[in-house]
N, C-alpha and C positions, 0 to 999 in steps of 0.2 A: 761575755755573758754566758759561760759554761754552766749548764745545769748539773746538779749532783745525782748520783746514782740513787734511786729510791730505795734500793735494798738496805743502804746504810742507816736509814732511818727506822727500820722495822725491828721491833722487838719480837720476842717468841710469840706472843698473842697475835701480833699483826701478821707475822709470817704464816701462822696456822690460817688465818683468814685468806691470805693470798692463795696458799695451797688448796684450800677448800673450794674457792671460786674457780681456780684453774680445773680441778676435777669435774666440777658441775659443767663448766664450758666444754671440756673434752667429751663428756657424755652428749652434750648438745651436738657437737661436730659429728659424733659417730651417728646420731639419729636424724640429722638434717643435711645430707649431702645434695639434696635437690631442693628447688623452690618449693614444690608441693610438700616435701617432707618437713622443711622449715616451717611452713604455715601450719601443717598438722600438729607439730610439736609445740609451737607456740600457743595455738588455740588451746590445746590441752592445758598448758600451764596457766593461762590467763583465766580461763573458765573456772578452774579450781580456786583462783584468787578473786572470784566474784564478778568477773566481766561477763556481759551479757551481749548476745548478737544484736546489731542494730536493726535488721529487718523484723525480728521478732518484736522489738519494742514499737517499731512503727505500725505493726498489725495491731498491737494492743492499744495504740494511741497514747502511750505512756509518756509523760512529760519528765525530762531529766532535770536534776538539780545538783548542787554542789556535792562532790563525793561520789557520784554515780560513775560506773565504769562500763564502757560500751566499746565494742569492736565490730569491724566489718571486714569480710573477705571478698576478694574479686578473682573469679576464675581459678580458685584454688592456688594462685601464685603470687598474690599480694595481700597484705593485711595492714589495717590502720586500727589503732586503739586509742581511746580518749578517757582521761579521768577528769570530770568536770570540776572546774575551780570556783572559787567564791566570787571573782569578778566576772562581769559580762564578757562573753567570747569576743565581742567587738573591739575589746581592748588588746586582743592578740592572743596566740597560743605559744607555749614553749614546745618546740618540735624537734624530736630526734628522728632523723631520716636516713635510710640506707637502702642498699640493695641486697637481695637474697640469692642472686644468681652467681655462679662461679665459672671460670673457664673450665671446658670439658670437651668431650666428643658426643655428638649426637648421632644416633642411628638414622640412616636415610629411610625414606618411605618404601623404596624397593631395594632392600639391602641384602637379602640372603642369596648367595651363589656358591657354587662348588668349584674348586679349582684343584687339581692334582691330588685329589683325595682328601681335601681339607673343605670344610663348611666355613664360609666367611660372612661377616657382616660389614657392609660398606658404611663409612662414617663421614660426618661433616663436622670439622672442629668449630667450636663456638667460643667466641672471644679471643683475646690476644694470648697465644701460647707460644712456646718454643716447641715445635712439633717433634724434635729429637728427644725431648724429655718423656715422651709418652710411650716409647718402644720398650719392651722386655720388662714391663711392670706387671704386677698381679692387678687386674682390673675387674671392677664389678658392674653389673647392670641394673640401673634403678629406672623406675618410671611407671607409666600406665599405658595400658591398651584399651582403648575404646571400641567396643564392638558394635555392629550394626543394630542389635537389639536394644541398645542403650546402656548395657551393663559395662562396668569398668573393672579391668583386671589389673591389680597391683603387681609390679615386678620388683624384686629385690633379691638378686643372686650374687654371691660372692663375698657377703659379709659375716655369715655365720661360719664357725670353724669347719664344719662338715659340707659346706657349699663348695662346688667348683668355681674357679676364677677364669678370667680370660686373659688374653695377652695379644700385643702386636709384635710380630717378630722383627728382627734386625738382621742385617748382613753380617756373617761371621768375619772377624778381623783378618783371617787368612785370605779372603777374596775382596776385601774392601779397599784396595789401593785407589781405584777411581773414585769411589764414594768419599774417601777421605780428603780428596782434592776439592770437594765442593764447598761452597759457602755454607755456613751453618743453617741459613734459611732454606737451603736446597738438600741437605743431607738426607732428610725425610720429607718427601713431598705430601701435601695434603691428601691426594688420592690413594697414597700408599698406607694410610692409617686404617688398615682393614683389620677388624678384630677377628682372630682365630677362634671359632665357635664350636668346632667339633672335628673329629676325624674317624669316627667308627661308622662303617657302612651298615646299612639296615639289611639283614639277612633277606634273601629273595628278590632284592632290587638290583636291576641291571644298570639302569641310568641314574646318575646322581644319587647314588645310595647314601652317601654321607649326609647330604642335604635332606634326604628323606628320613634318615635316623634322627636328626635334630628336630624336624618338624614333628615326627611322631611323638618325641618327648614333650615338645611344646603343647601338642594337643592333649596328651594324657595329663600333664601336670598343671596346665594353665587354661586348657580349652581354646587355644588360639590356633588359628589356621593362617597360612602364609599371607592372604589378602588383608588380615587384621593388622599388618605392619603399616598399611596405608593410613590408619587412623590411630597410630601409636605415638607416644613421647617417651622415647628410651634414651637415657643418658648414660655414657660410659665414664666412670669416675674411678679413682684409685681405691683398691680394695684394702680394708684393714681399718683399725682403730687409731684415733689420735693417741700419741704417746707423749709422756714426759721425756724432755731431752736434756743432755748434759749430765755429767756425773753427779752434779749438784742438784739435779732436777729443777733447774731454774727456768726452763723453758718448755714451750709446748711445740710439738711437730704434728701437723695435722693437714687435712685437705679442707678447703673452704673457709679459712679464717678471714678472707677478704671482706666478708659482710659484717662480721662481729654482731651478728643478729642477736644472739643470746644475751649480750651485755645490755643492749637497749631494752629488750623486753625485761631483763631482770631489773634494771634501773626503775621501769615503770611500776614494778611490783614492790619496790622498797620505799617509795616515797609516801609521805603522809598527805593530809589535805593541803592543797596548794592554792595560792590566790588565782594564778592563771590556770587555764585548763592545760593540762599536760597532754601531749600528743606523741605517738610514735608511729611512724609509717615505713613499711618495708616492702620494697617493690621489686619486680622482675626486670630483665632485659637491659640493666645498665652496661653490661659488658659488650653489647652490641648497639649502644646509643640510646638507650632508654626509650625505645620505640615500642609500638604496639599497644594493645588494650590493657596490658598489665605492666607496662613500662611508666616511668615517672612523667612521661610527656602525655600520657592519657588523662582524661578528665576524672578518673576514679576518685583522686584525693578530693579535688575541689567539690565534686558531687556529694562525697560523704560529709565534708564539713558543712555543706548546705543542709543535709539532712539532720545533722546533730544540731545546728543552729535553730532548725525548726522544732526540734524537740525540747529545746531550752526556751522556746518562745521568743527568739530574737531574729527569725528569719526575714530577710528581704535580700534581693539581689545586691543591693548597696552594702548591706551588712556582711555579706560574703566577702566582698572586696575589702571592706574595712578590717574584717578579722584577719585575712591573709596578709595584707599589707602591714599590719601592726604586730606581726608575729616575729619571734626570734627562732632560729633554728641552727642546730649542729648538724651539717651533712657529714655523716660519720662514715668514713671508709677506712683506708690504712694508707700509711706512709712508707716510703722506702728507708729501711734501716741502713746506716752507714755499715758497709762491709769492708773489713781491712783487706780482703782478698781482691777487691775491685775498687780501691780507693780512688783511682783516677776518674770514676763516674760521678763522684761527689764533690761539693764544695763544703769542706769540713766545718766551717763556722755556721753553716746553715743546713745542716743535715741532722737527721733524727737518729738517736742512739739507743740501743737495748738497755733497758733498766732505768731510763731517766724520765719515765712517765708518759702521760697522755700527750700526743703530738697535735699541734694546730698548724694548719697550712693556711697562712692569709690569702694565698692564691695558689692555683694549680695551672693547668694549661701546658703549652709547649713553647719553646723558644721565647718570643716576645709575648708571653702569657696568653697566647691564642686559645681560644675556647675556655677561658677561665672565668670562674667567679672570683672577684677580688674584694674581701671584706673590707668595709671602711674603718678608719683608725678608731673612731668612737666605739664601734662594736668590739673591737679587739680589746680595747681598754676595759670594757665592761666585762667581757669574758676573763681577762686577767685578774680583775678584782674578785670575781666569784671564786675562781680556783684558788687564789691565794688566801681568801677568807675562810674557804673550806678545807685548806690543808692538802689540796690535791697537788701532787708532783706533775709538772707539765713542762713541755719544751716546745719550740717553734722550729719549723723546717720548710725547705723546698724539696721538691722530689728528687732532684739531681742537678748536675751542672747545667746551665742554661741551654747550651746547644746540643746536649747529649741526647735528649728525648723529652718526654713529658706525658701527661694524662690528665684525666678529669674525673668528676663525679656527678651526682645529681644536683650539685649545688646551684648551678647556674639556672636550672629549670625553676626551682622554687624561688630564685632571686628575681625571676620575672614578675612575681606579684608584688615586688617592692619591699619584701621582708629582709631583715638582717639575716645573713647566712655565713657561716664560716666552715671550712673543711677541718675535720679532725679525726683522730683514731689512734691506732696502735702501729708502732714501727714493725715492720715485717722483713725477714730475710728471705730471699728466694720467692719474691711475690710473683703470683701467677704460675708457679710451678706446681707439679702435682701434690707435692708436700711442701708446706710453708712453715717457717719457724717464727715464734713470737716469745716474748718475755713474760713470764707470770707476773712480775712486778707491773708491767705496762697494762696487762689485761686488768689487774685490780685497780690501778690509779685511774684507767679510763672509765670503768664502771662508777667509781666514786665521782668522777668528773660529770658523767651523764646525770647522776642523781643531783649533784649540786646545781647543775643547769636547770633542771626541771622545776626545782624548788625555788630558785633565786633569780633567774633571769627576767628582765623586765626593763628594756632600754627605752 
């Protein structure tokens, strides 16, 4: 059941649409390297399209009706949006769900120190990474510093052409005989991922003059003192813009495609009036287990659904349960693309391939499907019918060979409500690396698949 390459069915007009969406998507990647930046960018887009913030409508006592568009943000790291359908919400929602956090390095709370005339920032890696991939790259610093007076200082250093960048050093090959004998997981230790932050001593300082120099700059440019690191959320990410890849410009190379946030928001903005209420939820903390107040395991989503039910005049605790249990969801993450350089990690008949369209993973998990959501056959058939009717190129896949490894998404958490959930997304090369590669054709087909699902799903 080999699927054909989607590019083969594109005429010149369709190819232009594929390129236009990819450009729009790359712009989003450049502006959304952290959870907070993703939320800010999405809110700006959806407000321009007529979405209104839920708390404002609650204060006004406004009732919602078919066609109304509403959103809610939680702690600036999670966002959920709804377009009200013509059917009662108790008949279920069509939900696109995903996470907006990506593997990275986080700055520790007491990070700044000086050693051998270098000022360095201590980091703690976040999510699953190969630590050796993060050395000798140009890196940027993104995030916020919350000061005691309640003010918030936004930090974004390393993205503009005239910005400085940062880096983590590696041992020169001439002296690395012992290092090269280590396992890949030990070549670079987590505590060695310290960011080189500066090396110019402050004139007149005798002790820790380089540290004093960088703190003087932080004070002058951002009004930050050293103790403000205690209440900062600063993330180290690859510096630079997403780029077209391949001589034929058929791919995108960028940081953060694991969430594909933009495509879900884009789909919400493309749909017309739907029978079922359309919903898109984008959450934090998936890379570390979907924990915390902004992760999928929090009650943020459930509470927001209850508030929307109240504004459409359908609220009761029982109706919240009925609404969620009757819903259909695409848990949209990414899938591992077959890589001919590492073919032994894949079972080729059940692998995802570049250019063959949107990927559906009936189950995820590891080895014996441990930790997996496993979609039932009836729901898979329903999704197949929607995609084929809508002309969306799609494929099915597993993450890799059974005993090689595994992974999961937020799907199993939403499935706890009893709703239909299946994992889907885009095939990715070098997943969880600082720079990941995707096919423009797959990006386009996946967006089309999201639109078709929002408009037609109703099992």
